Every structure is written in structure tokens, then in C-alpha cells.
Backbone as CSV, one residue per row, in Angstrom:
resi,resn,N_x,N_y,N_z,CA_x,CA_y,CA_z,C_x,C_y,C_z
1,MET,-9.634,25.586,-1.034,-9.506,26.449,0.120,-8.024,26.538,0.505
2,LYS,-7.570,27.745,0.778,-6.186,27.961,1.196,-6.134,27.971,2.725
3,ILE,-5.470,26.954,3.262,-5.393,26.738,4.714,-3.971,27.014,5.173
4,TYR,-3.828,27.970,6.055,-2.513,28.272,6.610,-2.425,27.665,8.001
5,VAL,-1.323,26.972,8.283,-1.126,26.307,9.571,0.001,27.014,10.317
6,ALA,-0.359,27.712,11.371,0.609,28.452,12.188,0.933,27.645,13.447
7,HIS,2.145,27.861,13.963,2.571,27.118,15.149,3.845,27.714,15.705
8,SER,4.154,27.315,16.917,5.421,27.671,17.538,6.516,26.758,16.988
9,LYS,7.732,27.264,16.959,8.868,26.418,16.572,9.314,25.527,17.744
10,GLN,8.700,25.696,18.906,9.068,24.921,20.089,8.440,23.529,20.111
11,ILE,7.589,23.231,19.145,7.004,21.891,19.077,7.694,21.110,17.959
12,ASN,7.511,19.815,17.958,8.035,18.967,16.891,7.044,19.017,15.719
13,TYR,6.999,20.149,15.037,5.976,20.389,14.022,6.119,19.486,12.808
14,ILE,7.314,19.053,12.488,7.486,18.166,11.326,6.744,16.847,11.553
15,ASP,7.029,16.175,12.667,6.442,14.858,12.929,5.026,14.918,13.491
16,GLU,4.741,15.930,14.296,3.459,15.973,14.995,2.387,16.790,14.269
17,LEU,2.785,17.545,13.264,1.824,18.404,12.577,1.895,18.242,11.063
18,TYR,3.055,18.503,10.479,3.182,18.482,9.024,2.948,17.093,8.434
19,LYS,3.640,16.088,8.940,3.495,14.740,8.375,2.070,14.212,8.499
20,PRO,1.434,14.318,9.678,0.044,13.835,9.764,-0.907,14.563,8.810
21,LEU,-0.715,15.860,8.627,-1.580,16.602,7.702,-1.305,16.201,6.256
22,ARG,-0.046,16.119,5.872,0.303,15.743,4.494,-0.104,14.311,4.171
23,ASN,-0.123,13.438,5.168,-0.463,12.038,4.937,-1.968,11.785,4.870
24,ASP,-2.773,12.784,5.153,-4.225,12.620,5.092,-4.728,13.101,3.729
25,MET,-5.348,12.213,2.997,-5.814,12.495,1.635,-6.792,13.674,1.571
26,PHE,-7.497,13.940,2.642,-8.466,15.029,2.683,-7.838,16.349,2.240
27,PHE,-6.603,16.576,2.648,-5.947,17.853,2.383,-5.430,17.986,0.956
28,ASN,-5.498,16.910,0.167,-5.112,16.989,-1.243,-6.057,17.890,-2.034
29,ASN,-7.254,18.094,-1.520,-8.253,18.925,-2.193,-8.147,20.401,-1.799
30,HIS,-7.143,20.736,-1.023,-6.970,22.096,-0.524,-5.517,22.529,-0.696
31,LYS,-5.300,23.825,-0.633,-3.927,24.340,-0.642,-3.509,24.493,0.813
32,LEU,-2.715,23.553,1.262,-2.239,23.527,2.643,-0.887,24.231,2.707
33,VAL,-0.801,25.317,3.461,0.437,26.087,3.575,1.048,25.815,4.939
34,LEU,2.212,25.171,4.920,2.965,24.844,6.139,4.216,25.713,6.128
35,PRO,4.299,26.701,7.006,5.293,27.773,6.868,6.755,27.358,6.894
36,HIS,7.085,26.263,7.558,8.493,25.859,7.662,8.746,24.526,6.971
37,GLU,7.933,24.216,5.995,8.062,22.934,5.311,9.323,22.867,4.455
38,ASN,9.653,23.950,3.782,10.805,23.930,2.884,12.033,24.641,3.429
39,ASN,11.835,25.457,4.457,12.959,26.108,5.121,12.529,26.524,6.519
40,GLN,13.468,26.942,7.311,13.175,27.265,8.706,12.602,28.667,8.902
41,GLU,12.736,29.508,7.921,12.276,30.892,8.064,10.898,31.067,7.439
42,ASN,10.040,31.745,8.138,8.736,32.098,7.617,8.889,33.454,6.937
43,THR,8.723,33.485,5.640,8.942,34.722,4.888,7.636,35.360,4.433
44,ASN,6.531,35.005,5.057,5.249,35.574,4.667,5.193,37.060,5.003
45,THR,4.737,37.832,4.045,4.561,39.264,4.267,3.189,39.507,4.880
46,ARG,2.967,40.709,5.322,1.672,41.069,5.902,0.536,40.778,4.924
47,ASP,0.727,41.074,3.663,-0.320,40.860,2.666,-0.655,39.391,2.441
48,PHE,0.277,38.504,2.724,0.022,37.076,2.547,-1.235,36.638,3.299
49,TYR,-1.437,37.141,4.497,-2.543,36.703,5.350,-3.900,37.126,4.792
50,LYS,-3.916,38.123,3.932,-5.150,38.519,3.262,-5.585,37.454,2.252
51,SER,-4.639,36.630,1.785,-4.932,35.648,0.738,-5.409,34.301,1.275
52,ILE,-5.324,34.077,2.571,-5.726,32.768,3.100,-7.235,32.733,3.329
53,ASP,-7.780,31.522,3.350,-9.200,31.343,3.632,-9.450,31.041,5.100
54,VAL,-8.508,30.365,5.725,-8.656,29.990,7.134,-7.270,29.824,7.748
55,LEU,-7.161,30.154,9.022,-5.906,29.947,9.745,-6.133,28.888,10.817
56,ILE,-5.312,27.860,10.767,-5.295,26.812,11.784,-4.043,27.056,12.610
57,ALA,-4.184,27.091,13.935,-3.029,27.364,14.789,-2.887,26.287,15.847
58,GLU,-1.682,25.725,15.936,-1.343,24.825,17.035,-0.770,25.740,18.109
59,CYS,-1.455,25.849,19.230,-1.149,26.863,20.250,-0.680,26.283,21.579
60,SER,-0.135,25.086,21.563,0.293,24.462,22.815,1.469,25.178,23.469
61,LYS,2.297,25.816,22.664,3.456,26.568,23.164,3.353,28.011,22.694
62,PRO,3.514,28.962,23.596,3.423,30.368,23.188,4.614,30.769,22.318
63,ALA,4.363,31.709,21.407,5.422,32.213,20.535,5.010,33.579,20.007
64,THR,5.934,34.499,19.998,5.661,35.852,19.531,5.221,35.850,18.074
65,GLY,5.934,35.126,17.221,5.584,35.075,15.800,4.187,34.520,15.576
66,LEU,3.829,33.496,16.321,2.492,32.919,16.234,1.447,33.968,16.606
67,GLY,1.717,34.725,17.643,0.795,35.777,18.062,0.608,36.837,16.991
68,ILE,1.684,37.192,16.323,1.602,38.179,15.238,0.746,37.634,14.095
69,GLU,0.978,36.375,13.727,0.195,35.773,12.651,-1.287,35.732,13.003
70,LEU,-1.589,35.368,14.229,-2.985,35.331,14.664,-3.612,36.723,14.602
71,ALA,-2.868,37.721,15.032,-3.387,39.090,15.010,-3.648,39.560,13.585
72,TRP,-2.755,39.242,12.661,-2.954,39.644,11.269,-4.192,38.964,10.679
73,ALA,-4.346,37.664,10.936,-5.530,36.951,10.427,-6.799,37.522,11.060
74,TYR,-6.740,37.823,12.333,-7.878,38.423,13.035,-8.220,39.781,12.424
75,ASP,-7.203,40.581,12.171,-7.385,41.903,11.583,-8.021,41.818,10.192
76,ASP,-7.739,40.739,9.481,-8.287,40.522,8.139,-9.615,39.756,8.157
77,ASN,-10.161,39.538,9.348,-11.443,38.824,9.519,-11.421,37.401,8.949
78,LYS,-10.276,36.736,9.084,-10.164,35.352,8.628,-10.627,34.416,9.741
79,PRO,-11.267,33.303,9.385,-11.620,32.324,10.425,-10.344,31.775,11.059
80,ILE,-10.335,31.702,12.379,-9.177,31.217,13.128,-9.628,30.077,14.024
81,TYR,-8.921,28.953,13.920,-9.174,27.798,14.778,-7.877,27.448,15.484
82,CYS,-7.926,27.457,16.801,-6.741,27.173,17.603,-6.883,25.813,18.275
83,PHE,-5.788,25.093,18.300,-5.756,23.758,18.883,-4.651,23.700,19.923
84,VAL,-4.968,23.094,21.051,-3.998,22.968,22.131,-3.997,21.519,22.613
85,LYS,-2.814,21.000,22.804,-2.673,19.619,23.258,-3.195,19.495,24.683
86,LYS,-3.895,18.413,24.940,-4.471,18.161,26.259,-3.395,18.335,27.340
87,LYS,-3.764,18.988,28.399,-2.929,19.269,29.576,-1.981,20.445,29.385
88,GLU,-2.011,21.076,28.212,-1.225,22.297,28.001,-2.127,23.490,28.289
89,LYS,-1.530,24.584,28.708,-2.296,25.790,29.023,-2.180,26.752,27.849
90,ILE,-3.311,27.256,27.395,-3.312,28.201,26.281,-3.168,29.625,26.813
91,SER,-2.483,30.437,26.067,-2.270,31.834,26.429,-3.600,32.593,26.465
92,ASN,-3.750,33.475,27.426,-4.956,34.300,27.498,-5.085,35.210,26.288
93,SER,-3.973,35.569,25.663,-4.013,36.410,24.469,-4.775,35.722,23.338
94,ILE,-4.652,34.417,23.229,-5.354,33.652,22.192,-6.860,33.794,22.395
95,LYS,-7.283,33.755,23.647,-8.712,33.852,23.959,-9.287,35.204,23.556
96,ALA,-8.448,36.213,23.423,-8.908,37.528,22.974,-9.107,37.571,21.461
97,ILE,-8.480,36.639,20.738,-8.545,36.591,19.274,-9.707,35.733,18.777
98,THR,-9.961,34.597,19.457,-10.982,33.660,18.977,-11.577,32.848,20.124
99,ASN,-12.817,32.444,19.944,-13.469,31.491,20.842,-13.328,30.075,20.304
100,ASN,-12.776,29.933,19.121,-12.615,28.633,18.468,-11.333,27.972,18.948
101,ILE,-11.368,27.475,20.171,-10.209,26.829,20.790,-10.607,25.404,21.126
102,PHE,-9.805,24.469,20.639,-10.134,23.059,20.780,-8.956,22.284,21.360
103,GLU,-9.260,21.359,22.243,-8.236,20.515,22.852,-8.154,19.204,22.075
104,TYR,-6.927,18.693,21.907,-6.749,17.417,21.223,-5.825,16.518,22.030
105,THR,-5.890,15.216,21.752,-5.121,14.238,22.529,-3.854,13.766,21.828
106,ASP,-3.913,13.598,20.497,-2.765,13.105,19.740,-2.875,13.590,18.302
107,GLU,-1.929,13.205,17.462,-1.876,13.693,16.088,-3.127,13.318,15.288
108,LEU,-3.602,12.091,15.455,-4.791,11.654,14.726,-6.005,12.479,15.136
109,ASP,-6.161,12.706,16.421,-7.260,13.522,16.919,-7.151,14.944,16.369
110,LEU,-5.947,15.489,16.352,-5.729,16.841,15.828,-6.137,16.922,14.360
111,VAL,-5.669,16.009,13.551,-5.993,16.007,12.117,-7.501,15.883,11.912
112,ASN,-8.139,14.997,12.653,-9.585,14.820,12.504,-10.352,16.080,12.888
113,GLN,-9.913,16.733,13.947,-10.585,17.967,14.359,-10.365,19.087,13.335
114,ILE,-9.184,19.175,12.791,-8.917,20.177,11.754,-9.813,19.918,10.541
115,LYS,-9.924,18.675,10.140,-10.775,18.332,8.999,-12.222,18.761,9.252
116,GLU,-12.711,18.560,10.456,-14.083,18.971,10.788,-14.256,20.475,10.651
117,ARG,-13.275,21.248,11.073,-13.359,22.709,10.971,-13.303,23.161,9.508
118,ILE,-12.486,22.492,8.707,-12.389,22.835,7.288,-13.702,22.501,6.578
119,LYS,-14.288,21.371,6.895,-15.588,21.002,6.321,-16.636,22.042,6.700
120,TYR,-16.594,22.484,7.939,-17.529,23.516,8.405,-17.342,24.802,7.603
121,GLU,-16.094,25.218,7.417,-15.804,26.435,6.646,-16.232,26.281,5.201
122,ASN,-15.986,25.118,4.613,-16.423,24.871,3.231,-17.933,24.993,3.104
123,ASN,-18.649,24.430,4.055,-20.107,24.494,4.030,-20.588,25.929,4.195
124,ASN,-19.986,26.680,5.076,-20.384,28.077,5.288,-20.059,28.940,4.071
125,ASN,-18.912,28.701,3.453,-18.518,29.482,2.275,-19.409,29.178,1.087
126,SER,-19.833,27.940,0.936,-20.670,27.581,-0.217,-22.090,28.111,-0.054
127,THR,-22.547,28.299,1.179,-23.896,28.806,1.377,-23.961,30.327,1.339
128,THR,-22.809,30.998,1.521,-22.820,32.458,1.512,-22.458,33.039,0.158
129,LYS,-22.077,32.222,-0.778,-21.681,32.736,-2.106,-22.822,32.633,-3.086
């Protein structure tokens, strides 16, 4: 499964998102795409979003680029799961894109919740094919 992880650049995505995801063996069985892992610029074209299986979004901080990515995935009917850190307020625009909004407490909780959503998507994809 090709999993794209979208986020604002206003968070510490390297330590709080990328490292915890890369350090979890579960994701070795999937193609995990972290947009700023190798450079600071996201160079994904519009067509890139058609190739993903699911979009995971860390939505604790609003960002225009994140909103565009969510809209493209929504337009392509991709499953979207949004995560917001406890005590942060999520943008109302996100609520217009998906009802799949989940609150998390820390990095471990976030990774575990993401894994549950991926397992759910895997199960749904295997039963519909």
C-alpha cells in the first residue's frame, strides 16, 4: 500500500512524525512517502496524488500546501485520515474534506492510530477486490 503522509512545515515533522513512522517495523511492508524526507521542497505533481492508496495528514497546524494536498486526494476519492494533537484546534476546512479526524496524545499514540487505519484500509481493499 502506498501511504502518503502530509503535514505542515510548522511542526517538528522529522522527530515527531518521520522518525516514529520509520522506526516502526509495520511500515516496512508498505511504501511510506514522507514528502520532506530527502529535501525541504515537496515536488509532487497533481498526478502524484492519483497514485497513492491513502493519505495520512497531521493537521495540528494549518497550512495552505496541506490544504491543497487534502483537496487533491479528496478529488481523487482517496481515503483521508487526519490526526490532530490533543488540545490543538483543527481547521473547519478539514471537516469539509473528511469525517476521519482523530486526536492523539504523543508520537507513539499517533503511530499506533495510523497503523490501525492502514490495517482497516488493507482489510477493506482485500474484500473489495
